[in-house]
C-alpha positions as YAML, in Angstrom:
chain: A
units: angstrom
residues:
- id: 1
  name: MET
  ca: [71.10, 20.10, -7.14]
- id: 2
  name: LEU
  ca: [68.55, 18.25, -9.22]
- id: 3
  name: ALA
  ca: [70.73, 15.14, -9.30]
- id: 4
  name: THR
  ca: [71.14, 15.27, -5.52]
- id: 5
  name: GLY
  ca: [67.37, 15.55, -5.11]
- id: 6
  name: PHE
  ca: [66.82, 12.53, -7.35]
- id: 7
  name: ARG
  ca: [69.27, 10.58, -5.21]
- id: 8
  name: MET
  ca: [67.49, 11.63, -2.01]
- id: 9
  name: ILE
  ca: [64.08, 10.43, -3.21]
- id: 10
  name: GLN
  ca: [65.75, 7.40, -4.83]
- id: 11
  name: VAL
  ca: [64.39, 8.00, -8.35]
- id: 12
  name: LYS
  ca: [67.72, 7.71, -10.14]
- id: 13
  name: MET
  ca: [71.20, 7.31, -8.70]
- id: 14
  name: PHE
  ca: [73.50, 9.94, -10.19]
- id: 15
  name: PRO
  ca: [77.23, 9.87, -9.42]
- id: 16
  name: VAL
  ca: [77.22, 13.09, -7.37]
- id: 17
  name: ALA
  ca: [80.92, 12.80, -6.48]
- id: 18
  name: ASP
  ca: [81.75, 13.12, -10.20]
- id: 19
  name: MET
  ca: [80.12, 16.57, -10.18]
- id: 20
  name: ILE
  ca: [82.47, 18.08, -7.56]
- id: 21
  name: PRO
  ca: [85.05, 19.35, -10.12]
- id: 22
  name: SER
  ca: [82.32, 21.09, -12.08]
- id: 23
  name: MET
  ca: [81.03, 22.76, -8.91]
- id: 24
  name: ILE
  ca: [84.54, 24.07, -8.23]
- id: 25
  name: MET
  ca: [84.64, 25.56, -11.73]
- id: 26
  name: VAL
  ca: [81.17, 27.10, -11.52]
- id: 27
  name: MET
  ca: [81.86, 29.21, -8.43]
- id: 28
  name: PRO
  ca: [84.53, 31.50, -10.00]
- id: 29
  name: LEU
  ca: [82.60, 31.67, -13.28]
- id: 30
  name: SER
  ca: [79.50, 32.78, -11.40]
- id: 31
  name: TRP
  ca: [81.49, 35.47, -9.58]
- id: 32
  name: LEU
  ca: [82.95, 36.73, -12.88]
- id: 33
  name: TRP
  ca: [79.50, 36.82, -14.45]
- id: 34
  name: VAL
  ca: [77.97, 38.81, -11.57]
- id: 35
  name: THR
  ca: [80.94, 41.16, -11.29]
- id: 36
  name: TYR
  ca: [81.66, 41.97, -14.94]
- id: 37
  name: VAL
  ca: [78.84, 40.89, -17.25]
- id: 38
  name: LEU
  ca: [75.71, 41.89, -15.33]
- id: 39
  name: PRO
  ca: [76.82, 45.51, -14.80]
- id: 40
  name: LEU
  ca: [77.30, 45.83, -18.57]
- id: 41
  name: VAL
  ca: [73.84, 44.45, -19.27]
- id: 42
  name: SER
  ca: [72.01, 46.44, -16.59]
...
């Protein structure tokens, strides 16, 4: 999100399209974290 913001205000041009695979990986990892790890910590 920070890289996209920098592109919008034209501070630095990050290759946002290169970040799409990482966004696809983060979604299931985030779900696993919220479902299994946070209940153990709380």
